[in-house]
C-alpha positions in Angstrom: 206.0 81.6 166.5 203.1 84.7 165.7 204.4 86.1 162.3 202.2 88.4 160.7 202.2 89.8 157.4 199.9 92.7 156.2 198.3 93.4 153.9 198.3 97.1 152.4 196.6 98.6 149.0 194.7 101.7 148.4 191.2 101.7 148.6 189.5 99.4 145.9 192.1 97.4 145.0 190.7 94.3 145.9 192.5 94.1 149.4 189.7 93.1 151.3 188.4 90.2 148.5 191.6 88.9 148.6 191.7 89.0 153.1 188.0 87.5 152.5 189.4 84.8 150.1 191.7 83.7 152.9 189.0 83.6 155.4 187.7 81.3 153.3 190.5 79.3 152.9 189.3 75.9 153.5 187.1 75.9 151.3 190.6 75.7 148.8 191.7 72.5 150.0 190.9 69.5 151.8 191.8 70.5 155.2 192.2 74.1 155.2 191.2 75.7 158.9 191.2 79.8 159.4 190.2 81.4 162.7 189.7 84.9 163.4 191.7 86.6 166.9 190.1 90.6 165.9 188.2 90.9 163.4 191.2 92.2 160.9 193.6 89.1 161.5 193.3 85.5 160.1 195.2 82.8 161.5 196.2 80.6 158.4 197.1 77.2 157.6 200.2 76.7 155.3 199.6 74.0 152.8 202.1 71.3 153.3 201.4 68.3 150.8 204.7 66.5 152.9 201.9 66.1 156.2 199.5 64.3 154.0 202.3 61.8 152.4 203.6 61.5 155.8 199.8 60.2 157.5 199.8 58.1 154.5 202.3 55.9 155.8 201.8 56.4 159.3 198.3 56.4 160.3 198.3 59.0 163.2 195.3 60.2 165.1 195.7 63.7 164.0 197.6 66.2 161.5 198.6 69.2 163.0 199.9 71.8 160.0 202.2 75.0 160.8 199.9 78.6 160.2 201.1 82.1 159.7 199.1 85.3 160.4 197.6 87.7 157.9 196.4 91.2 159.2 194.0 93.4 156.7 195.1 96.9 157.0 192.7 99.7 156.6 193.3 101.2 153.6 195.7 104.6 153.1 195.1 107.4 150.9 197.6 110.2 150.5 198.9 112.0 153.9 198.9 109.2 155.8 202.2 110.0 157.0 200.8 113.3 158.2 197.4 111.1 160.1 195.3 112.1 157.1 192.3 109.5 157.3 193.5 106.1 159.5 197.0 107.1 158.5 198.4 107.0 162.0 196.4 103.8 163.3 197.7 102.1 159.2 201.1 103.2 160.1 201.2 101.5 163.6 199.6 98.5 162.1 202.1 98.0 159.8 204.6 98.5 161.9 203.7 95.3 164.0 204.1 93.0 161.1 207.0 91.4 160.0 206.8 91.2 156.6 204.2 93.3 154.1 201.6 92.1 151.3 201.0 95.2 149.0 198.3 94.5 146.7 198.1 96.3 143.4 195.4 96.8 141.2 196.6 95.3 138.2 192.8 95.1 136.2 190.6 97.4 134.5 186.8 97.5 135.4 184.7 100.7 135.0 181.9 99.5 137.9 185.3 99.3 140.7 186.0 103.1 141.4 189.5 103.9 141.7 190.6 106.3 144.1 192.9 107.9 141.6 190.5 107.8 138.4 192.5 105.5 136.6 194.5 102.5 136.1 197.9 103.1 137.2 199.7 100.3 139.8 203.3 101.9 139.4 202.0 105.1 140.7 199.5 103.3 143.8 202.7 101.4 144.5 204.2 104.9 144.6 201.9 106.6 147.2 202.2 103.9 149.3 205.8 103.7 149.3 206.3 107.7 149.5 204.1 107.6 152.7 206.2 105.2 154.1 209.3 106.1 153.7 208.0 110.2 154.9 207.5 108.1 158.5 210.7 106.4 158.3 212.5 109.7 157.3 211.1 111.1 160.4 212.2 108.3 162.2 215.7 108.0 160.9 216.2 112.0 161.3 215.0 111.9 164.9 217.6 109.0 166.1 220.3 110.9 164.1 219.7 114.1 166.1 220.4 111.4 169.0 223.5 110.1 168.2 225.1 112.7 165.6 227.2 114.2 168.8 228.4 111.3 170.0 229.2 109.6 167.0 231.3 112.8 166.1 233.0 114.1 168.4 233.3 111.2 171.4 234.9 107.7 171.4 232.1 105.6 171.2 232.3 102.9 168.5 228.5 101.8 168.9 227.4 105.6 168.5 229.6 105.9 165.1 228.7 102.6 163.8 225.1 103.4 164.3 225.2 106.6 162.8 226.8 105.7 159.5 223.7 103.4 158.7 221.6 105.7 160.0 223.4 108.2 157.2 222.9 105.7 154.6 219.1 105.0 155.1 218.7 108.6 155.4 220.6 109.4 151.9 218.0 106.7 149.9 215.1 107.6 152.0 215.9 111.7 150.4 216.2 110.0 147.4 212.8 108.6 147.4 214.2 105.0 147.7 213.1 102.5 150.7 215.3 101.3 153.4 215.3 97.4 152.0 217.2 98.6 148.5 220.1 100.0 150.6 223.0 97.1 150.2 225.0 97.6 153.4 226.3 94.3 155.3 223.7 92.5 157.6 225.2 92.9 160.8 225.1 96.9 160.0 221.5 96.0 159.5 220.8 94.7 163.0 222.3 97.6 164.7 219.1 100.1 163.5 216.6 97.1 163.6 214.5 98.8 167.1 213.3 101.6 165.0 210.9 99.2 163.2 211.0 100.8 159.9 208.4 100.4 157.5 210.4 100.0 154.2 213.0 97.7 155.9 210.5 94.9 155.9 210.2 92.6 153.6 207.6 93.2 150.8 205.4 91.2 148.6 203.6 92.7 145.6 200.5 91.0 144.8 199.3 91.9 141.3 195.5 91.5 141.4 194.3 90.8 138.0 191.0 89.6 136.2 190.6 86.0 135.0 191.6 86.4 131.8 195.3 87.4 133.2 195.6 84.7 136.0 198.3 82.5 134.3 199.9 84.8 131.8 199.8 88.1 133.5 199.0 91.8 131.4 200.7 95.1 130.6 200.4 96.2 134.2 201.8 93.2 135.9 204.8 94.1 133.6 205.2 97.4 134.4 205.1 96.8 138.4 208.2 94.1 137.6 209.9 96.6 135.7 209.6 98.9 138.6 210.2 96.8 141.4 213.6 94.7 139.9 216.2 96.1 142.2 213.9 96.0 145.1 214.6 92.3 146.0 210.8 91.8 145.8 208.5 88.9 145.4 205.8 89.4 142.9 202.9 87.2 143.0 200.1 87.4 139.9 196.4 86.4 142.2 192.9 86.9 140.7 191.1 87.9 143.6 187.6 88.0 142.3 188.0 84.8 140.7 189.4 83.0 144.0 186.4 84.6 145.5 184.0 82.4 142.7 185.9 79.1 143.3 185.7 78.9 147.2 181.7 79.4 146.3 181.8 76.1 144.9 180.4 73.2 146.8 182.9 69.8 146.6 187.0 70.2 146.6 186.7 68.7 143.4 184.5 71.0 141.6 186.9 73.9 142.8 190.3 71.7 141.1 188.4 71.3 138.1 187.5 74.9 137.5 191.2 76.0 138.5 192.0 73.2 136.1 190.5 74.8 133.4 192.2 78.0 134.2 195.5 76.4 133.5 196.6 76.5 137.3 197.5 73.9 139.3 196.5 75.3 142.8 194.7 78.4 143.6 196.3 81.8 143.8 195.4 81.2 147.8 197.5 78.6 148.4 200.4 79.8 146.0 200.0 83.3 148.8 199.9 81.8 151.6 202.9 79.5 150.6 204.8 82.6 149.5 204.1 85.0 152.7 205.6 82.0 154.6 208.5 81.9 152.9 208.8 86.1 153.1 209.0 85.7 156.9 212.3 83.6 156.4 210.0 80.7 157.9 210.9 77.0 157.3 209.7 73.8 158.6 210.5 70.7 160.1 208.6 67.8 160.7 207.5 65.1 163.6 205.6 61.8 162.7 204.6 59.5 164.9 201.1 57.4 165.5 200.1 60.4 168.5 200.3 63.1 165.3 202.2 64.1 162.1 202.5 67.3 162.8 204.5 70.2 161.0 207.1 73.0 163.3 207.9 76.3 162.2 211.4 77.9 162.6 213.6 80.2 161.0 215.7 79.4 157.9 219.3 78.7 159.3 218.6 78.1 163.0 220.4 75.2 164.3 219.4 71.7 166.4 218.6 73.0 169.4 216.7 76.0 168.6 214.4 74.2 166.7 214.0 71.7 169.4 213.4 74.6 171.7 210.7 75.5 169.5 208.6 72.2 170.7 209.5 72.7 174.4 212.2 75.5 176.0 213.2 72.1 177.8 214.0 70.4 174.7 216.8 73.3 174.4 218.0 73.6 177.4 218.6 69.9 178.2 219.5 69.0 174.2 221.5 66.1 173.9 221.5 65.2 170.1 218.7 65.2 167.0 218.1 61.8 165.4 216.9 63.3 161.3 215.7 61.3 158.4 215.0 63.3 155.3 211.5 63.9 153.9 212.7 62.2 150.5 214.1 59.1 152.7 211.2 58.4 154.5 208.8 58.6 151.9 211.3 56.4 149.4 211.6 53.5 152.5 208.6 54.3 153.7 209.3 54.1 157.6 211.0 55.1 160.5 212.2 51.5 161.2 213.2 50.9 157.2 215.2 54.5 157.7 217.3 53.3 160.6 217.8 50.1 159.0 219.0 51.8 155.4 221.4 54.0 157.5 219.2 57.0 156.6 219.0 58.3 160.1 221.4 60.5 160.9 222.8 61.4 164.4 223.2 65.5 164.8 224.6 68.0 167.6 224.7 71.3 168.4 225.7 72.7 165.2 223.4 70.9 163.0 221.6 73.6 161.0 218.2 72.0 160.2 216.9 71.9 156.9 213.5 72.4 155.4 211.6 68.7 155.4 213.4 67.5 157.9 211.7 64.8 159.9 213.3 65.3 163.5 213.5 62.9 167.0 215.0 65.2 169.9 216.7 63.9 172.7 217.2 65.8 176.3 218.1 65.2 179.7 216.8 68.3 182.1 
């Protein structure tokens, strides 16, 4: 599942520093690979302590974590919706992503010039929001013009349903609200999913702070929290410059010591990657055997046959059953055999909704 999060933000807010920290992510943990597809796309391992603990029990030949793609999107300027700067490229790149990581500058530093001359993360957020909303408004109005006549004069129920959703979106956008804030039924939202609306994508606001604010935040972060309280959006506080310093340290132990001195249990980069994975509505099931311990990505709410298909399409086509051990039971009892003996392995059919951390074997016949 090659799902992508796009990092967006105004120039000089720390976006590139953050992306570079991700590119050095293996410096944050013992085994944390990163590779480049294009100059601005990174495939980054999702940290998962469960793999390490399983490997200690199973002693596999290899450990295979799951990944998420992070895209560094060109800095945006006012007028992007009309093609200013790299506006058209910027907006096209966002449209291709599945979620948005919006970096906001929440620190003072006279040596780093802000494009608007002062520090105001709420204003910065609104600049980008406005550009995305204007582009969505253009897209929605274009679709309305195509379906309005069918919806109002004919007996086309589908067109009428689409038109009703578009009208709600249109009103929100005219009021300066993002589409994601419109409270409608998920099935209604699917009716216009093909539009790829920019402000319908899930968003996480990354408040880039100085080192002193890395644990508790600051007044800028609080202002952002207040501004986004109705958006169903997550906020993450990260000190990107400090993360860059941590990445320069030579050993894992030195990096952990640095974090502990700051009062942090794990790096901001690690928290960011985990949060990005969650933002994409993804979860992980596991397989464990002598050849490999592996994490597999699936969409939250998927049933057993769909998850089997993640491993191989034949597994889904010929699905018979899934044998499931809960992660906590496996760790407590120490082996698959012990879990079977204790009655902790369940046999599940086609309607089983897979849970995050399930350790699974699939039986199939093609």
